[in-house]
N, C-alpha and C positions, 0 to 999 in steps of 0.2 A: 504494500500500500504506500509506504513512504517512498519506495523506489520510483513509483509512477509520478508522485508529486515532484520529486527532485528532477525526474526526466522532463516533465512538462516545464518546470522552471528553467532548466538549462536550455531547452529548445527555444523558449521565449527569449532568453538572453542572446542566443545565437541569431535569432531574427532581428533583434534590436541592433546587434553588432553589424549585421548585413546592411541595415538601413543607415547606420552611422557611416559605414564604408561608402555607401551610395552618396551620402551627402558630402563626404570628403572628396571622393574621386569623380563623381558624376557619371560613373559607368553604369549603364542600365542593367548589367548582369547581376549586380549586387541587389538592386531593387527586386529583380525577378526572384533571386534566391530568398530574399526576405519575405516576399509575399507567399512564395511556395511553402516555406517553413511555417509561416504564421497560419496559413490555411490548414495544414496538417496538424499543427499543435492545437488549434481551436477544435477541430473535428475530434481529435483524440481526447481532449479535455471534456467535451460534451459527452462523449461515450463513457468516459471514466465516471463522471458524475451521474450519468443515467444508470449505470450499474449500481452505484451507491444508493440511489433513490429506490431502485427496484429491490435491493437487499433489505432496505428498511421496511418495505411493505410485505415482504415474504416472511 
């Protein structure tokens, strides 16, 4: 459980790092990496919390 929380946090930090690199360099590949990472982090976080909610009901 704590592993997934740390994993989500680290992936969010990597997305932020990609956006910072985009702002510094202006290269669009960093923006693409940041958006891609952010999309999958949000999807996995929603899935994680959905499992927690379903466990509370069961």
